[in-house]
NUGUKE-295523 format. One record per atom (N, C-alpha, C, O): x, y, z negated; residue in one letter. Coordinates in Angstrom, 3 decimals. Example, Ala and Ser with C-alpha at 12.3 -4.5 7.8 and 13.67 -1.06 7.14 Angstrom:
2
<<13.190 -5.690 -7.800> "A">;
<<12.300 -4.500 -7.800> "A">;
<<13.200 -3.300 -7.800> "A">;
<<14.236 -3.319 -8.465> "A">;
<<12.850 -2.250 -7.080> "S">;
<<13.670 -1.060 -7.140> "S">;
<<12.900 0.030 -7.870> "S">;
<<13.409 1.138 -8.039> "S">;
//
This chain:
110
<<102.036 26.286 1.090> "X">;
<<102.189 27.748 1.212> "X">;
<<101.456 28.549 2.268> "X">;
<<100.848 29.609 2.119> "X">;
<<101.606 27.947 3.188> "X">;
<<101.076 28.677 4.567> "X">;
<<99.775 28.357 4.778> "X">;
<<99.096 29.225 5.327> "X">;
<<99.091 27.018 4.392> "X">;
<<98.030 26.604 4.171> "X">;
<<96.937 27.163 3.389> "X">;
<<95.759 26.881 3.606> "X">;
<<97.452 28.189 2.210> "X">;
<<96.766 28.628 1.282> "X">;
<<96.407 30.072 1.718> "X">;
<<95.363 30.697 1.533> "X">;
<<97.710 30.483 2.432> "X">;
<<97.469 31.929 2.966> "X">;
<<96.158 32.021 4.167> "X">;
<<95.307 32.910 4.143> "X">;
<<96.204 30.965 5.144> "X">;
<<95.127 30.946 6.009> "X">;
<<93.399 30.963 5.088> "X">;
<<92.378 31.648 5.034> "X">;
<<93.902 29.900 4.587> "X">;
<<92.509 29.750 3.879> "X">;
<<91.907 30.763 3.046> "X">;
<<90.722 30.855 2.726> "X">;
<<93.072 31.666 2.672> "X">;
<<92.468 32.696 1.778> "X">;
<<91.710 33.684 2.963> "X">;
<<90.545 34.081 2.971> "X">;
<<92.484 33.859 3.669> "X">;
<<92.064 34.739 4.922> "X">;
<<90.719 34.038 5.627> "X">;
<<89.791 34.799 5.897> "X">;
<<90.623 33.059 5.838> "X">;
<<89.683 32.406 6.004> "X">;
<<88.284 33.226 5.318> "X">;
<<87.565 34.127 5.750> "X">;
<<88.292 32.554 4.232> "X">;
<<87.430 33.048 3.261> "X">;
<<86.793 34.383 3.119> "X">;
<<85.648 34.732 2.832> "X">;
<<87.867 35.009 3.402> "X">;
<<87.771 36.222 3.403> "X">;
<<86.635 36.990 4.535> "X">;
<<85.838 37.902 4.318> "X">;
<<86.895 36.289 5.703> "X">;
<<86.139 36.575 7.095> "X">;
<<84.994 35.913 6.694> "X">;
<<83.960 36.543 6.914> "X">;
<<84.846 34.648 6.083> "X">;
<<83.469 34.032 6.101> "X">;
<<82.658 34.690 5.393> "X">;
<<81.467 34.454 5.599> "X">;
<<83.013 35.727 4.330> "X">;
<<82.393 36.166 3.308> "X">;
<<81.493 37.263 4.230> "X">;
<<80.582 37.712 3.535> "X">;
<<81.492 37.762 5.458> "X">;
<<80.698 38.381 5.956> "X">;
<<79.336 37.636 6.423> "X">;
<<78.322 38.020 7.007> "X">;
<<79.604 36.882 6.105> "X">;
<<78.229 35.816 6.995> "X">;
<<77.747 35.021 5.425> "X">;
<<78.372 34.710 4.411> "X">;
<<76.319 34.903 5.860> "X">;
<<75.407 34.249 4.680> "X">;
<<75.585 32.662 4.955> "X">;
<<74.779 32.067 5.669> "X">;
<<76.715 31.993 4.332> "X">;
<<77.117 30.607 4.367> "X">;
<<76.408 29.772 2.981> "X">;
<<76.501 30.116 1.802> "X">;
<<75.841 28.836 3.420> "X">;
<<75.924 27.667 2.164> "X">;
<<77.644 27.139 1.900> "X">;
<<78.266 26.334 2.592> "X">;
<<78.028 27.722 0.944> "X">;
<<79.577 27.658 0.377> "X">;
<<79.888 26.524 -0.100> "X">;
<<81.066 26.193 -0.235> "X">;
<<78.732 25.640 -0.479> "X">;
<<79.332 24.271 -1.376> "X">;
<<78.934 23.077 -0.648> "X">;
<<78.619 22.030 -1.214> "X">;
<<78.950 23.251 0.671> "X">;
<<78.550 22.150 1.500> "X">;
<<79.789 21.679 2.326> "X">;
<<80.584 22.522 2.742> "X">;
<<79.991 20.198 2.599> "X">;
<<80.852 19.818 3.433> "X">;
<<81.191 20.223 4.389> "X">;
<<82.374 20.272 4.723> "X">;
<<80.189 20.633 5.101> "X">;
<<80.032 21.456 6.770> "X">;
<<81.132 22.800 6.573> "X">;
<<81.931 23.194 7.422> "X">;
<<80.944 23.287 5.389> "X">;
<<81.860 24.631 5.006> "X">;
<<83.122 24.210 5.005> "X">;
<<84.025 24.756 5.639> "X">;
<<83.252 23.148 4.240> "X">;
<<84.982 22.659 4.399> "X">;
<<85.200 22.519 5.785> "X">;
<<85.944 23.305 6.372> "X">;
<<84.601 21.556 6.388> "X">;
<<84.850 21.365 7.966> "X">;
<<85.274 22.676 8.304> "X">;
<<86.443 22.937 8.586> "X">;
<<84.336 23.522 8.283> "X">;
<<84.266 24.728 9.430> "X">;
<<85.923 25.378 8.998> "X">;
<<86.890 25.517 9.746> "X">;
<<85.814 25.657 7.688> "X">;
<<87.248 26.331 7.214> "X">;
<<88.359 25.595 8.004> "X">;
<<88.966 26.310 8.801> "X">;
<<88.702 24.410 7.934> "X">;
<<89.459 23.237 8.425> "X">;
<<89.753 23.753 9.525> "X">;
<<90.900 24.151 9.725> "X">;
<<88.369 23.896 10.860> "X">;
<<88.908 23.885 12.001> "X">;
<<89.143 25.575 12.375> "X">;
<<89.677 25.953 13.418> "X">;
<<88.690 26.385 11.422> "X">;
<<89.207 27.942 11.920> "X">;
<<90.327 27.963 11.568> "X">;
<<90.867 29.049 11.777> "X">;
<<91.115 27.007 10.978> "X">;
<<92.582 26.946 10.198> "X">;
<<93.540 26.417 11.405> "X">;
<<94.599 26.940 11.750> "X">;
<<92.883 25.177 12.010> "X">;
<<93.728 24.675 13.220> "X">;
<<93.728 25.494 13.956> "X">;
<<94.871 25.584 14.406> "X">;
<<92.679 26.656 14.662> "X">;
<<92.725 27.260 15.873> "X">;
<<93.567 28.342 15.416> "X">;
<<94.442 28.637 16.230> "X">;
<<93.556 29.169 14.114> "X">;
<<94.102 30.191 13.867> "X">;
<<96.079 29.636 14.273> "X">;
<<96.967 30.163 14.943> "X">;
<<96.011 28.569 13.577> "X">;
<<97.416 28.110 13.779> "X">;
<<98.109 28.166 15.139> "X">;
<<99.163 28.724 15.447> "X">;
<<97.223 27.421 15.906> "X">;
<<97.417 27.011 17.225> "X">;
<<96.627 27.036 18.421> "X">;
<<96.061 26.027 18.841> "X">;
<<96.556 28.439 19.127> "X">;
<<95.326 28.578 19.858> "X">;
<<95.086 27.814 21.202> "X">;
<<94.040 27.847 21.851> "X">;
<<96.289 27.079 21.535> "X">;
<<96.242 26.228 22.722> "X">;
<<95.236 25.109 22.153> "X">;
<<94.806 24.490 23.126> "X">;
<<94.847 24.752 21.298> "X">;
<<93.893 23.887 20.656> "X">;
<<92.784 23.976 21.379> "X">;
<<92.182 22.921 21.583> "X">;
<<92.356 24.964 21.823> "X">;
<<91.043 25.693 22.350> "X">;
<<90.860 24.841 23.717> "X">;
<<89.659 24.787 23.981> "X">;
<<91.560 24.234 24.566> "X">;
<<91.477 23.547 25.566> "X">;
<<90.854 22.272 25.297> "X">;
<<90.424 21.746 26.324> "X">;
<<90.686 21.666 24.326> "X">;
<<90.057 20.656 24.076> "X">;
<<89.516 20.425 22.506> "X">;
<<90.091 19.615 21.778> "X">;
<<88.677 20.990 22.169> "X">;
<<88.110 21.228 20.779> "X">;
<<87.714 19.603 19.965> "X">;
<<87.813 19.267 18.785> "X">;
<<87.294 18.928 21.058> "X">;
<<86.706 17.609 20.233> "X">;
<<88.393 17.150 20.231> "X">;
<<88.747 17.099 19.053> "X">;
<<89.048 16.951 20.762> "X">;
<<90.503 16.063 20.273> "X">;
<<91.444 16.836 19.318> "X">;
<<92.031 16.273 18.394> "X">;
<<91.555 18.132 19.585> "X">;
<<92.624 18.400 19.141> "X">;
<<91.987 19.647 17.591> "X">;
<<92.710 20.160 16.737> "X">;
<<90.468 19.784 17.738> "X">;
<<90.080 20.401 16.283> "X">;
<<89.510 19.469 15.495> "X">;
<<89.918 19.145 14.379> "X">;
<<88.080 18.807 16.356> "X">;
<<87.155 18.176 15.410> "X">;
<<87.933 16.750 14.932> "X">;
<<87.787 16.303 13.795> "X">;
<<88.716 16.144 15.877> "X">;
<<89.475 14.806 15.439> "X">;
<<90.241 14.921 14.346> "X">;
<<90.177 14.056 13.472> "X">;
<<91.076 15.998 14.231> "X">;
<<92.160 16.104 12.923> "X">;
<<91.001 16.089 11.853> "X">;
<<90.863 15.110 11.121> "X">;
<<90.240 17.093 11.777> "X">;
<<89.347 17.245 10.699> "X">;
<<88.628 15.825 10.199> "X">;
<<88.647 15.430 9.034> "X">;
<<88.026 15.174 11.257> "X">;
<<87.176 13.885 11.050> "X">;
<<88.169 13.008 10.160> "X">;
<<87.943 12.651 9.004> "X">;
<<89.542 12.672 11.063> "X">;
<<90.402 11.846 10.185> "X">;
<<90.353 12.101 8.709> "X">;
<<90.039 11.308 7.821> "X">;
<<90.810 13.663 8.588> "X">;
<<90.810 14.042 7.155> "X">;
<<89.818 13.588 6.025> "X">;
<<90.175 13.205 4.910> "X">;
<<88.554 13.681 6.458> "X">;
<<87.492 13.459 5.685> "X">;
<<86.825 11.873 5.902> "X">;
<<85.839 11.410 5.328> "X">;
<<87.661 11.244 6.873> "X">;
<<87.179 9.897 7.376> "X">;
<<85.716 9.708 7.793> "X">;
<<84.932 8.940 7.236> "X">;
<<85.423 10.542 8.897> "X">;
<<84.465 10.807 9.833> "X">;
<<84.308 10.553 11.167> "X">;
<<85.172 9.833 11.669> "X">;
<<83.501 10.923 11.816> "X">;
<<83.690 10.929 13.354> "X">;
<<83.633 12.370 13.782> "X">;
<<82.904 13.157 13.179> "X">;
<<84.425 12.771 14.867> "X">;
<<84.683 14.053 15.314> "X">;
<<83.111 14.488 15.457> "X">;
<<82.876 15.605 14.996> "X">;
<<82.210 13.923 15.911> "X">;
<<80.763 14.363 16.352> "X">;
<<80.205 14.619 15.109> "X">;
<<79.438 15.582 15.096> "X">;
<<80.364 14.054 14.095> "X">;
<<79.840 14.173 12.775> "X">;
<<80.331 15.734 12.395> "X">;
<<79.558 16.646 12.103> "X">;
<<81.784 15.830 12.467> "X">;
<<82.020 17.176 12.299> "X">;
<<81.486 18.226 12.895> "X">;
<<80.890 19.031 12.179> "X">;
<<81.581 18.485 14.451> "X">;
<<80.674 18.661 15.311> "X">;
<<79.258 19.612 14.782> "X">;
<<78.990 20.803 14.624> "X">;
<<78.622 18.386 14.639> "X">;
<<77.411 18.345 14.410> "X">;
<<76.594 19.344 12.975> "X">;
<<75.607 20.070 12.857> "X">;
<<77.672 18.848 12.111> "X">;
<<77.632 19.853 10.632> "X">;
<<77.991 21.196 11.029> "X">;
<<77.403 22.229 10.711> "X">;
<<78.667 21.116 11.508> "X">;
<<79.541 22.760 11.351> "X">;
<<78.163 23.672 12.652> "X">;
<<77.807 24.827 12.421> "X">;
<<77.714 23.032 13.654> "X">;
<<76.539 23.491 14.415> "X">;
<<75.322 23.839 13.449> "X">;
<<74.822 24.960 13.353> "X">;
<<74.944 22.764 12.787> "X">;
<<73.982 23.210 11.615> "X">;
<<74.239 24.299 10.795> "X">;
<<73.431 25.223 10.694> "X">;
<<75.542 24.261 10.062> "X">;
<<75.568 25.441 9.130> "X">;
<<75.734 26.719 9.881> "X">;
<<75.320 27.755 9.361> "X">;
<<76.531 26.757 11.533> "X">;
<<76.432 28.111 11.767> "X">;
<<75.029 28.201 12.411> "X">;
<<74.733 29.288 12.906> "X">;
<<74.188 27.263 12.464> "X">;
<<72.899 27.934 12.698> "X">;
<<71.936 28.531 11.774> "X">;
<<71.228 29.517 11.974> "X">;
<<72.024 27.673 10.563> "X">;
<<71.433 28.637 9.245> "X">;
<<72.058 29.691 8.731> "X">;
<<71.455 30.531 8.063> "X">;
<<73.629 29.769 9.048> "X">;
<<74.297 31.033 8.706> "X">;
<<73.812 32.510 9.996> "X">;
<<73.973 33.716 9.808> "X">;
<<73.264 31.878 11.126> "X">;
<<72.470 32.851 11.933> "X">;
<<71.131 33.464 11.543> "X">;
<<70.892 34.662 11.691> "X">;
<<70.454 32.774 11.147> "X">;
<<69.339 33.066 10.456> "X">;
<<69.290 33.747 9.121> "X">;
<<68.359 34.507 8.852> "X">;
<<70.228 33.509 8.304> "X">;
<<70.600 34.249 7.063> "X">;
<<71.061 35.471 7.107> "X">;
<<70.991 36.347 6.246> "X">;
<<71.620 35.497 8.332> "X">;
<<72.712 36.888 8.075> "X">;
<<72.151 37.876 8.978> "X">;
<<71.416 37.545 9.908> "X">;
<<72.497 39.162 8.718> "X">;
<<71.788 40.336 9.168> "X">;
<<72.605 39.982 10.823> "X">;
<<73.694 39.486 11.111> "X">;
<<71.286 40.600 11.772> "X">;
<<71.605 40.263 13.200> "X">;
<<72.906 41.546 13.412> "X">;
<<73.822 41.312 14.201> "X">;
<<72.877 42.469 12.872> "X">;
<<73.355 43.794 13.043> "X">;
<<75.137 43.388 12.596> "X">;
<<76.088 43.980 13.106> "X">;
<<75.252 42.454 11.726> "X">;
<<76.521 41.900 11.569> "X">;
<<77.244 41.002 12.390> "X">;
<<78.470 40.948 12.486> "X">;
<<76.375 40.270 13.000> "X">;
<<76.451 39.174 14.035> "X">;
<<76.826 40.039 14.886> "X">;
<<78.051 39.949 14.969> "X">;
<<76.382 40.941 15.660> "X">;
<<76.477 41.521 16.771> "X">;
<<77.784 42.270 16.895> "X">;
<<78.508 42.243 17.889> "X">;
<<78.056 43.086 15.538> "X">;
<<79.211 44.016 15.406> "X">;
<<80.375 42.934 15.428> "X">;
<<81.297 43.151 16.214> "X">;
<<80.424 41.722 14.596> "X">;
<<81.508 41.348 14.496> "X">;
<<82.060 40.254 15.833> "X">;
<<83.181 39.872 16.167> "X">;
<<80.965 40.046 16.258> "X">;
<<81.288 39.344 17.746> "X">;
<<80.946 40.016 19.254> "X">;
<<81.061 39.474 20.354> "X">;
<<80.472 41.421 18.924> "X">;
<<80.278 41.976 19.881> "X">;
<<79.170 41.122 21.190> "X">;
<<79.391 40.977 22.392> "X">;
<<78.230 40.778 20.539> "X">;
<<77.087 40.291 21.556> "X">;
<<75.867 40.938 20.755> "X">;
<<75.766 41.484 19.656> "X">;
<<74.748 40.554 22.074> "X">;
<<73.468 41.260 21.669> "X">;
<<72.851 40.545 20.852> "X">;
<<73.176 39.367 20.703> "X">;
<<71.715 41.174 20.073> "X">;
<<71.078 41.127 18.804> "X">;
<<70.536 39.518 18.906> "X">;
<<70.585 38.919 17.832> "X">;
<<70.188 38.992 19.701> "X">;
<<69.467 37.992 20.274> "X">;
<<70.197 36.874 20.820> "X">;
<<69.604 35.986 21.431> "X">;
<<71.580 36.856 20.622> "X">;
<<72.583 35.861 21.131> "X">;
<<73.254 35.563 19.924> "X">;
<<73.770 36.402 19.186> "X">;
<<73.229 34.266 19.738> "X">;
<<73.845 33.432 18.633> "X">;
<<74.942 33.042 19.221> "X">;
<<74.831 32.348 20.231> "X">;
<<76.362 33.429 18.682> "X">;
<<77.630 32.669 19.085> "X">;
<<77.576 31.237 18.980> "X">;
<<76.951 30.606 18.127> "X">;
<<78.435 30.670 20.121> "X">;
<<78.284 28.952 20.046> "X">;
<<79.222 28.771 19.003> "X">;
<<79.927 29.670 18.545> "X">;
<<79.215 27.413 18.583> "X">;
<<79.841 26.895 17.362> "X">;
<<81.410 27.333 17.919> "X">;
<<82.276 27.827 17.197> "X">;
<<81.526 27.095 19.061> "X">;
<<83.452 27.146 19.592> "X">;
<<83.525 28.545 19.702> "X">;
<<84.675 28.983 19.664> "X">;
<<82.404 29.570 19.857> "X">;
<<82.551 30.835 19.968> "X">;
<<83.118 31.607 18.660> "X">;
<<84.043 32.410 18.540> "X">;
<<82.176 31.038 17.694> "X">;
<<82.380 31.327 16.462> "X">;
<<83.648 31.071 15.550> "X">;
<<84.051 31.734 14.594> "X">;
<<84.146 29.954 16.100> "X">;
<<85.706 29.292 15.362> "X">;
<<86.661 30.062 15.799> "X">;
<<87.675 30.415 15.197> "X">;
<<86.192 30.416 17.261> "X">;
<<87.461 31.003 17.910> "X">;
<<87.526 32.716 17.470> "X">;
<<88.578 33.353 17.422> "X">;
<<86.365 33.193 17.215> "X">;
<<86.317 34.457 17.087> "X">;
<<86.772 34.880 15.286> "X">;
<<87.250 35.970 14.971> "X">;
<<86.580 34.116 14.621> "X">;
<<87.017 34.211 13.001> "X">;
<<88.632 33.805 13.289> "X">;
<<89.424 34.419 12.574> "X">;
<<89.082 33.069 14.023> "X">;
<<90.357 32.477 14.121> "X">;
<<91.077 33.763 14.867> "X">;
<<92.191 33.900 14.362> "X">;
<<90.876 34.592 15.723> "X">;
<<91.353 35.618 16.305> "X">;
<<91.486 36.628 15.169> "X">;
<<92.541 37.260 15.120> "X">;
<<90.511 36.868 14.214> "X">;
<<90.501 37.776 13.312> "X">;
<<91.664 37.549 11.850> "X">;
<<91.741 38.284 10.866> "X">;
<<92.261 36.616 12.068> "X">;
<<92.864 35.814 10.871> "X">;
<<94.238 36.667 11.095> "X">;
<<95.213 36.469 10.370> "X">;
//
């Protein structure tokens, strides 16, 4: 039950951005945000505590999870209004939030 509450809140937050929602990378992103939302201490080692559990779940490598999420966020950045990103992450219009910053930023809003 706790998982579905997090997932619903995450999906509501992600609606602020223009993502391709029918991709495996989007599922990876939801899972990584959920992990960070549940335990903020995992941010000290993203590869081990965030990407690795997601990789195990989907039977892939942590580097693949990171690569897919990076590509997904890059596409989102180019397809989402700059002002939305600027307001949400409090960054300048020309600054794209890193993958880690994006995941942490959304997790903080959950």
